[in-house]
N, C-alpha and C positions, 0 to 999 in steps of 0.2 A: 440544361447542364450547368452545374454550379461552378463557382470560381474555384480554381485549384488552391489548396491550402499551402501556406508558407511553412517551411520546415521549422520545428521548434528550436529555440536557441539553447545551445549547450550551457551547462553550468559553469564551464571554465573556458576562458580565452587564453590560449598559450601564444605568447608573442616572442619572437626572436629578432634581434637586431644584428644584421650582417654588414661587415665592412672589410672587404679584401680588395684594395685598389689595384694590386698587381701581384704576381706570383714570383717575386724575387725578394731577396733580403729578408727582413723581418716577416714578411707575409708569404714567404716561399711555400709554406705548408698550409696556408689559410684555407684553401679549398678542401684539402684532406681533413682538416680539423672540422670544418663546417659539415662535411659529409658524415663524419663520425658522430657529431653532435645530433644532427637531425635523425640519422638512422637509430640512435639510441632512444631518442624521443618517440619515434614511431613504434619502436619495438617494446618500450617499457612503460608506456602510459596506459593505465588501466581504468581510467574514467573517461566519460564522453567529453570531447573538447573540440573547439575550433582552432585551427592553426593559422596564425598571422605571421608573416615574415616581412620585415621592412629592410630593404637593401639600400645602404647609404652611399651609393655611388661606386659599387664594386666593378671589377674588370669583367670583360665579356664572358670568360670561362665560368665565372661564378653565376652571372645572370642566366647563362644558358642552362646550368645545372638546376637553378631554382625554377626556371620556366618549365623544364622537363618534369620536375616534381608536381608542379601545378597541373600540367597536362595529364598526369597520372591520377589526379584527384587527391593528392596527399597534402596539398596546401590549399586552404580555403580562401585566404586573402593574401595577395602578393603585391607589396608596394615597391616600386622601382624608382628611386630618386636618381636624377642625372648628376647630382653633386652631393657631397658630404655636408649635411646640415647639422652635424654634431649629434651627440647622444641625446641631449635634452630636446633638441628640435624633433628628433625621431620619436622620442617619448610623447611629446605633445600630440602627435598624429596617432600613434598606436593607442595610447591610453584613452583618447577621446572617441575612438572608433570601436573599441572592444565592446562586446555585447554580453559576455558571460557574467555571472554573479561574481566570479573570481577572475582576476587577471594574473597569469603566471608569466612573468617576464624573465628573459635570460639573454646574455650576450651569446654570440655564436660559437664560443669555445667551451661550452658547458656540456658535460656528459651526464646523462640521466640514468640512474640505476633503477632496477625493477621496483615498482610501487612507490616511486618518488612523490607523485602527486597526492596519493592517498595519505601519506605521512604528513604532508603540508596541511591538507584539509582537516585531518584529525585534530591538529593543534587549534585551528580556528573554531572547530565545533565544540571543543572542550573548554578552552580558556576564554574568560571574558575579556573584553577590551583589547582585542588583538589588532594591531596595525599591519605589520608585515611578518612573514615567515620565510626564512631562507633554509636551504637544504644542506648547507655546509657550515657546521659550527666552527667558529674560530675565536680565539681569545683576542679581543680587540679593546682598544681604549673605549671608554664610555661616552666619547664625544657625541655620537649620534643616538645614544640610548640612555641619556641621562635620566629621563623620567621613568624608565621601565622598572627599575628596582623599587622606587617609591610607590609606583602603581601596584606592583606585585605584593608589597607589604600590606596593602590595604585590602587584599582579597582574602576573605575568610577561608580557612581550611587549605590554603595553598602552602605547600612545603618548599622552603628555600634552602638550598645547600651551597655554601660558598667554599671554594677550594679548587683542587686540580682534578677535574672530571673529564674534560676533553682529552683524549689520548694525545701524547706528545707527537706520535707518528703522524697524526692527521695534520697537526700544525706544521711539521717539518715538510710533509709532502706538498701542502698548499703553498708554503713560502718558496719551495724549490720550483714549483710551477710558475711562480711569479718572478723568479730570479732575485728573491729578497732574503736569502738565507742569512745574510748578515744581521737581520733583526730577530733571528730565532731565539737567542738567549733572552732578549727583552720580552718576547711574547710568552715564553715558557715561564717566566717569573710572575706573570699576572695570574690572578685568580679568575675562575669563571663562576657563573651563577646558574645553577641547575634548579629549575622549577618543576614541581610535580603537582598536578591538579586533576582530580577524578581519574586517576590511573594513567594519565598521559604526561610525559616529561618533555621539557623544552629548555633550551638555553637562552639567556638574555644576551643577544649579540645582534649585529647588523651587517648586512652586505647589500650592495646595489648592483653587483654583476648578475645576481639571480635572486628572485624573491617572488612570493605570492602575496597579493593584496586584494582586498575587496574593491570591486570597480567603483562603487559609490563613494568610497573613501578617497581614492586617488583622483577621481574626476572633479571633486570639489576644489582641488588646488590648481586646476588647469586654467590657462596655460602657464607653465613654468617659464619665467624669463631666462634668456640665455644670450651670451655673446661669445662663447668659446666652446670647443668641443667637449671638454671634460672639466675637472677641477671643481671650483666653488659652485658652478652652475648645477652640477650633479648633486652636490651636497644640499641644495635647496629642498630636494625631495626628502632626504633623510631628516632634515630639521622640521619640515612640515609635518611628517608623521609623528616624530618625537614630541613636537610642540602641541599636538592634539591629544595628549594624554592617552596614547595608544601604545601597547606593548610591541617591542621589536624583538622577535624571537627567532630561534633556529630549531629545527627538528633535533631530537636527541640522537638519532642515527644520521650518519653521513649518507645522504641519498642522492647527492649530485657531486660532481668533481669538476675542478677547473683544469681544462686541458692546456690552456695558454696557447701561444703561437706555435709551439713545437713540443708535443708530449714526449716525455722520456720513456725509455723501454720499461722501467719498473712500473710506471703508471699503466702503460698499455697491457702489461702482463697481469696486473691486479684486477682489471675489469673484464678479463676473459672474453675477448672479442670473438664473434663468430668467424669461422675460417674464411668465409667469402669476403670479409672486410679487412683481414690482416694484410693482404698485398697492397691495399690502397694506403696503408698508414706505415710505410717504411720510413720512419722519421728519426732514426738514430744517426748520430754523428760523433766523430771523435773530438774530445775536448782539446783545447790548445795545449801544446807541450809545455814543459816546466819553464823554459826560458821565455817562450812566447807569453805565457801567463804573467811572469814577472814584469815583462815589458808593458803588458796591458794594464797591470795594476799600478803603474806609475801615475801619480796624480796629474802631472802635466799632460801625459798621453790621454788619460781619461777625459780631462777638460777639453782637449783638442778634438777628440773623436765625438764627444757629446755635442760640442758646438757645431760641428759639421752636420751631425744627425738632426739637431734642432733647426738649422738653416734649411736643410733639404725638406724637412717636414713643413716648415712655414711656407716655403715656396710652393710645394705641391698642394698643401691644404688651401692656401689663399687663391691659387689658380682654380681650384674646384668650386669655391664659393663666390668667386667674382661674378 
């Protein structure tokens, strides 16, 4: 009797990073959002893949949900950290253990639309010198894609159109999900860069909350040094890709959405949730009244509240990594 054969490796490793330390305050709907994200991934991914989830020290309710999915055979690899090691610390583990030709990474608040993965792979297969591809085009400063335009201009027969091509509504919805509508005018004033090559279009732009990258490309940069959960440490990945003369692109269609910590009703209506999922995502809330909003808009009040928020985060985060 011969040795049993090992299963063949899928061409894509899908990796999700989860962090929901408690179900109050900012994270009140974290488990609902995580469920919606994973359900959309399972329902709308049309290529073979392995699913890897790294939990960065979440509460018991989240860990129980993830263990249940693994028991059902829906998660191939589940990493459970007893403390928050930061985004880059989790990346070093996820990226080094992925086995697929492509690595599709996302935070746990990303919604996947039908055919999302195929759209990403199409860009890799048509365009030369691709580093990363994201599924949510956004007009951003060229800080992390400085070399992409110069690389694109050197590719024969590649069409470049500079102007306003990304719909304003996409920008507005994304900024609203991030709570950053005050930057809307600034982003709408920017031009975007639409590339077309061999019948496939893509934008020059960069995101690190969701992207696809070839495994051999990202693994040569590992491990990324880090000493903080976000900020400049995360940017090291962006600069590494851009500095390697690789294109940082986004699909021409918006094939993923940012749910953030509390999706609004307009966003939930736009993605046409299956009926069985709607009761789980009852996430509407009334905005503060006119006078309450004026009080919250006072600079002194904002500084006081943000200082308290920062102090609480530092105490909680440091207690987890000690």
